[in-house]
N, C-alpha and C positions, 0 to 999 in steps of 0.2 A: 621576257619583252612584253611591250606594250602594241598596241595595235597600228600604230603609226610611229616613224621615224621623221621627225623636222630635220629639213637641212637649212643650216645657216650661211653655207658657203658661197653664195649667189648675190647675198646682199642685199640692203633697202631696197625694198619694190618688189621682190621676188618671192611667193611662198611657193615653198617643195616639199617635196615629202617623201617615203617611199612607204609601202604598208606593210605587214607582217601576217601571217595567217590567223592572230587572235582577234576576238574583239568584234566579231561579227554572228550572223545571225541563221548559216550554211551547218547541216550537219554534214557527219562524215560518210563519204571520205573527202568532202571539199570542207571541211571543219576546220575556222570558221566564219573567215573573213573574206571569203570567195569574193571577188569581182568579176569574173569570166562569165557571160550567160551562153557561150559555147561550147562548154565541157559537160553538160548532161544535169547542170544542178538544179533546182529549184528556183524559177524565175522568179517568186514573189521574194526569196530568201536574197538572191544576188541584187534585186533590185534595191531590198531594204537595206543590204552593205552598202552600193551604190550612194543610198540618199545620206548614207551614216557618213561615208567619206566625205560627202558635200562639205556636210554641218560641221566634222572636224577641222575643214580646210576654210569654213566662212567662204564656200564658191557657191553661187546659185546653179553655175552648169559645168559640166567636165566633160568633155569630147573625148570617145573612145575610139580604136581602130579596129576593124576586120584585117588583123597581120596576115599576111601572106607570104612572107619569105620571101619578099622582093625589095623592090628599089622606091616604089613611088613615094614622093614627098608632097604632102597634100597643105596647103595655107588655106589655115581656116579663120574667118571674117565674121563668123556669125555659132550660135546655140545648135549648130547639128550635129546629131549624138553619136553618128556613125559614119567612120571614113575605110574605103577600103584602102588602105595605105599600110606602110611600114615606119612613117615619121610622120607628125605634126608640125606645123611652124604656124606662131600667130604673134601679130603685134598690138592684138587687142587685149584689152585690160579685163579682170576678171574674168577671161574664158581659162578655165582647168585642162591642159593636155596630157592626155593618160596614155602610158604604156604598160602592156600587161605580159608577164610573164611567171615561167614558172622551170629557171635555165636559162634561158636565152639572158643576153645582156640588157640591163636598161640604160640609156643613155639621154640625160637632160641637159640641156644646152641653155646659156642664156648671154647673152650680147652686155658686154659690160656695163654699155649706156643704161641698160632697163628696157630699151625700145623693142625688144623683140624675143622670143624662148622658142626653145622645139621639146620634141618629146621625140625617142627615134629607138625602134624596134632592132635590136643586133644579135640575131641569131647568126649562123655563120653562112646560112644562102645569103640573108641579106646584107651581112657586112663584107662578104665576097664582091657583092653585085657593087660596092661604093654606095652604100645608103649613108653614111658620116657622111662624107665629101658634099653629096648632093644632098644632102639637109641644109650643112654651111654655106653652101653655095646659094642656098633658097635665100639663108637668112642674109648673106652678103646683097642680095638683091634687094632687102629692106634696109639696109645701111649698116648692118651691124660689121665692125672691123675686127674688134676683137673682141671674145668671148671665154665665160667660163664651164668647164663642163663636170659633171657627176656621173659615176660609174655606179649603176646599182650591185643590188647582190646579183648573181649570176653562176653558173654551173664553174667548178674553180679546173684548176690547169691539171689537179694529181685524179680527179673524176669524169674529167671529158677524153674519155676515146672515142677514137674517130679513124675511118682507115686511110690507106695511102691516097684513094682519089681525093678526099679534101684537103689533103695535104697539097696533092698538086695543084688543084685547082686554086689554093691560095697563093702557090708560088709561082703559077702563072700573070698574079698580079703584081706580086713582088720577093725575088727572091731572098731578102732580108727576112721574110716571115719565116724560113727554114728555123730559127732559132726557138720557134714558141712551139713545136712540135716535138715531143721526147718518145724515140721509138720503147715500145714496152715489150717483155717478156713473151706477150702474143704477137708478135709481129706487127700489131698495130701502132698507134701513136696517142700519146697523152696531150692535147692542145689548150693551149692559154688562149682564150677566145678574148677575155677581157687584155691580156698584152698586144693582141694583134689591132684592138680598137684603140687601146693608149697611144700606139704606135702611129696609128693614122691620125688622131687626131693631135698628137704632135707635128705631123708631116705638113698637117694646116695651119699652124702657128697657134694653136692653143697649146699655151701650158701652164694654163691654172687650172689642172685636174683633178678632181678630188675621188677617192672610190671608198666604194664600201668595203671592199676584201672580205666577203662571206659565201661560202661555199653554198649554196644550196642545197645540194647534192649530202651533202655532210649535216646538213643544218635543218632536218623537216621537223622537228621539233617547233620550229619557229617561220619556216620557210615551206611553200611548195616547191615539188620539184616534180616535172613531170617524167622525167629517166627514170629517176629511183622510185617513185611510186603510179606511173602511169595514168590512173583516174585519179583527176586530184583537182585543186582549184589555181586560181591566180593571183597572183600579186599585181598592183600598180604603182607605179613612179608617177609622180605629179607635177606638174611647174604651170604656173602662171603668173600675171604682170597685175598687184593690183593695183586699184586705184587708192587714191589716199582720200578718208573717209574723218 
């Protein structure tokens, strides 16, 4: 698999991709295209990886998040590098928005008119806190009526085991989510995080949804998985409105 997977689902004027673990400068256990500065990797190698990603996407700047598994959505208006949030939204051109993951679900959103984009970190806590709905509400504030969504690689339903407390927390939000939890022989539940997020997107009227449908836990040759590997790197899913040159 290549270093980045380019996405064409958003149409003209939107540049988007997700990265793999290949093609970078980091050494084991972060080998090799680790984009996270917070995981113990050599900062020089990570910054070289980030510079390479900018070159691959022909972007001068990519904004990253200090992701805290919350529900804060930040509007990006300039090239500040790091934001404490779990979602970024912008209507500015040539500003890449990145969400870093290693099992959590990355969601990229673009207004169908091309006027604004968003990058969303959907771990189970941020998802339960309504991060997707809050992000789309912020896009609506920017004039977005219809949007397209891409759901990137994440831990799959057959790999993501959670306790009953996680299931009950989601059911307090929506009883229909019960179908996304399957009881296993250990008395715990296998959870389809992607299905929960897809359901929420649809509830917002977002029907044009594209999925990578890749389980990071079972595909560690190509993707980082925190749950499987513990000490490991982070991929990035990036979206930007590109200016016409």
